C-alpha positions in Angstrom: 41.1 64.0 108.1 43.9 64.4 110.5 47.5 65.0 109.4 49.6 61.9 109.4 53.2 62.3 110.5 55.4 59.7 109.0 58.6 58.3 110.5 61.5 56.4 108.8 60.7 52.7 108.7 64.1 51.4 107.4 62.6 48.3 105.9 63.3 47.1 102.3 60.4 47.1 99.9 60.0 46.1 96.3 57.1 48.5 95.8 59.4 51.0 93.9 62.4 49.0 93.0 64.2 51.6 91.0 68.0 52.0 90.7 69.3 55.2 89.4 72.6 57.1 89.8 72.8 59.5 92.8 73.3 63.2 92.2 76.7 64.6 91.3 79.3 64.3 93.9 82.4 66.4 94.5 84.7 64.6 92.0 84.3 62.4 88.9 85.9 59.5 90.8 83.2 59.9 93.5 80.4 59.8 91.0 81.7 56.6 89.5 82.1 54.8 92.7 79.1 56.2 94.6 76.3 54.0 93.2 77.9 50.7 93.9 79.2 51.8 97.3 75.9 53.3 98.4 73.9 50.2 97.3 75.6 48.2 100.0 74.8 50.7 102.7 71.1 50.0 102.9 68.4 52.7 103.2 69.6 56.2 102.4 68.7 57.7 105.8 70.5 58.4 109.0 68.3 56.8 111.7 69.9 58.9 114.5 69.9 62.3 112.7 67.3 64.9 113.3 66.6 68.5 112.1 64.4 71.5 112.9 61.0 71.3 111.2 60.6 74.2 108.8 58.3 75.7 106.2 56.9 72.4 105.0 55.9 71.3 108.5 54.3 74.7 109.0 52.1 74.3 105.9 51.2 70.8 106.8 50.1 71.9 110.3 48.1 74.7 108.8 46.1 72.2 106.7 45.6 70.0 109.7 44.3 72.8 111.9 42.0 74.1 109.1 40.4 70.7 108.8 40.0 70.4 112.6 38.7 74.0 112.9 36.1 73.5 110.1 34.9 70.2 111.6 34.4 71.9 115.0 33.2 75.2 113.5 35.9 77.0 115.5 36.8 80.4 114.0 39.9 80.8 116.2 41.4 77.5 115.1 40.7 78.3 111.4 42.3 81.7 111.9 45.4 80.1 113.4 45.6 77.9 110.4 45.3 80.9 108.1 48.1 82.8 109.9 50.4 79.7 109.6 49.7 79.3 105.9 50.2 83.0 105.3 53.5 83.0 107.1 55.3 80.8 104.5 56.5 82.0 101.1 56.0 79.1 98.7 57.7 78.7 95.3 56.0 76.7 92.5 58.3 74.3 90.8 58.2 71.6 88.1 59.2 68.1 89.0 59.7 64.8 87.2 56.6 62.7 87.5 55.1 59.5 85.9 51.4 58.7 86.2 50.2 55.1 86.0 47.0 53.1 86.1 43.5 53.5 84.7 41.2 56.2 86.1 37.9 55.2 87.6 35.0 55.8 85.2 32.4 58.5 85.9 34.2 59.9 88.9 33.7 63.4 90.3 36.2 66.1 89.4 36.6 67.5 92.9 38.1 70.9 93.7 41.0 72.3 91.8 43.5 72.7 94.7 43.8 72.5 98.4 42.7 75.5 100.4 45.1 78.5 100.7 45.6 81.2 103.3 43.0 83.5 101.7 40.4 80.8 101.7 41.2 79.9 105.3 40.9 83.6 106.3 37.5 83.9 104.6 36.3 80.7 106.4 37.4 82.1 109.7 35.5 85.3 109.1 32.3 83.4 108.2 32.6 81.3 111.3 33.1 84.3 113.5 29.7 85.7 112.5 28.9 88.7 114.7 31.6 88.0 117.3 33.3 91.4 117.4 36.4 90.2 119.2 37.1 87.4 116.7 36.2 89.6 113.7 38.7 92.1 115.0 41.4 89.5 115.2 40.7 88.3 111.7 40.8 91.8 110.3 44.1 92.4 112.0 45.5 89.2 110.6 44.3 90.0 107.1 45.8 93.5 107.3 49.2 91.9 108.2 49.1 90.1 104.9 52.4 88.4 103.9 54.7 90.6 106.0 57.6 88.6 107.6 57.1 85.5 105.5 59.6 82.7 105.8 60.9 80.9 102.7 62.0 77.3 102.3 59.1 75.5 100.7 58.5 74.4 97.1 55.2 73.0 95.8 53.9 71.2 92.7 50.2 70.7 92.0 48.8 67.4 90.7 45.2 66.6 90.0 45.2 62.9 90.4 42.1 60.9 89.2 40.8 58.0 91.3 42.4 54.7 90.3 45.7 56.3 89.2 49.1 56.7 90.8 51.8 59.4 90.6 55.5 58.5 91.0 57.7 61.6 91.6 61.5 61.7 91.5 62.9 64.1 94.1 66.6 64.8 94.8 67.8 65.5 98.3 71.3 66.2 99.6 73.1 64.0 102.0 73.6 65.1 105.6 70.9 67.8 105.1 67.5 67.7 106.8 64.8 66.8 104.2 61.1 67.5 104.5 58.2 66.6 102.2 54.5 66.6 102.4 51.5 65.5 100.4 48.6 67.9 101.1 45.3 66.8 99.4 42.1 68.7 98.9 40.0 66.4 101.1 38.1 64.7 98.2 39.7 61.3 98.3 42.1 59.0 100.2 45.7 59.2 99.2 48.2 56.5 100.1 51.9 57.5 100.0 55.2 55.6 99.9 58.6 57.2 99.9 61.6 55.1 98.9 65.3 55.7 98.1 67.0 54.9 94.8 67.4 51.3 95.8 63.8 50.7 96.7 64.2 50.9 100.5 61.2 52.3 102.3 61.8 55.7 104.0 58.2 56.6 104.9 54.8 55.2 104.1 51.2 55.7 105.1 48.1 53.8 104.0 45.5 55.1 106.5 42.4 57.0 105.4 43.7 60.5 104.9 45.2 62.7 102.1 47.6 64.8 104.3 51.0 63.2 104.9 54.2 64.7 106.3 57.6 63.0 106.2 61.0 64.2 107.4 64.5 62.5 107.4 68.2 63.0 106.9 69.7 61.2 103.9 73.1 59.7 104.3 74.3 60.7 100.8 73.1 62.8 97.8 70.5 60.8 96.1 67.1 60.5 94.4 63.9 59.6 96.3 60.7 58.4 94.8 57.3 59.5 96.2 54.5 57.3 95.1 51.0 58.8 95.6 48.0 56.5 95.0 44.4 57.8 94.8 42.2 55.0 96.3 39.1 57.1 96.6 36.2 57.6 94.3 36.9 61.1 92.9 39.8 63.2 91.8 42.1 64.6 94.4 44.1 67.8 93.7 47.1 67.7 96.0 50.4 69.6 96.5 53.7 67.8 96.7 55.8 70.0 98.9 59.5 69.9 99.8 62.0 72.1 101.5 
């Protein structure tokens, strides 16, 4: 399944019509006035603002390349994915989440987590077979290990049964580039909706995939809600990743 890049839609939706206070502002007066003032501003996103894609985009690309490389049995593509995944230092964090819906009966458990850099490297080595050049490249990459890793990515693992939906509450700062991704294990389709605290759609995707990337720049400090729905027939273990 190919990676799906999501772009701001700026359309109002009632899918997650939640209204909560924004994060703490500079002064007490600001925090009191901010919710009412921001509610009149529409979607919490600057449509003309951009940023430089970072660690989350790198990890999303790694997953996409791995899927492509495995489908084509291409050791070099899988090796590239492994090197990208190994280049990022990821921090595991806890996040606020609510799970809704009834799980589908008699469904498969699926794998426990999406593939990591070590698994990608092992797959590349297997695909390389007796090709000495490729094997040498893979051994060199493995010897490099995690040297020179970049930071800037946080992940939370969720094992979501088919038929159920996760709703995550994620804070982002205003005027700061925000990245998030949902990276599934490939076992089931995941549909994703990202809204601001007023229910305005920021990103969404309902195509057949479980790998979704979304980036935007909020206009003000606020909470965003990431709704992940498992519409497949088995459990999907996915990472929610943010910068």
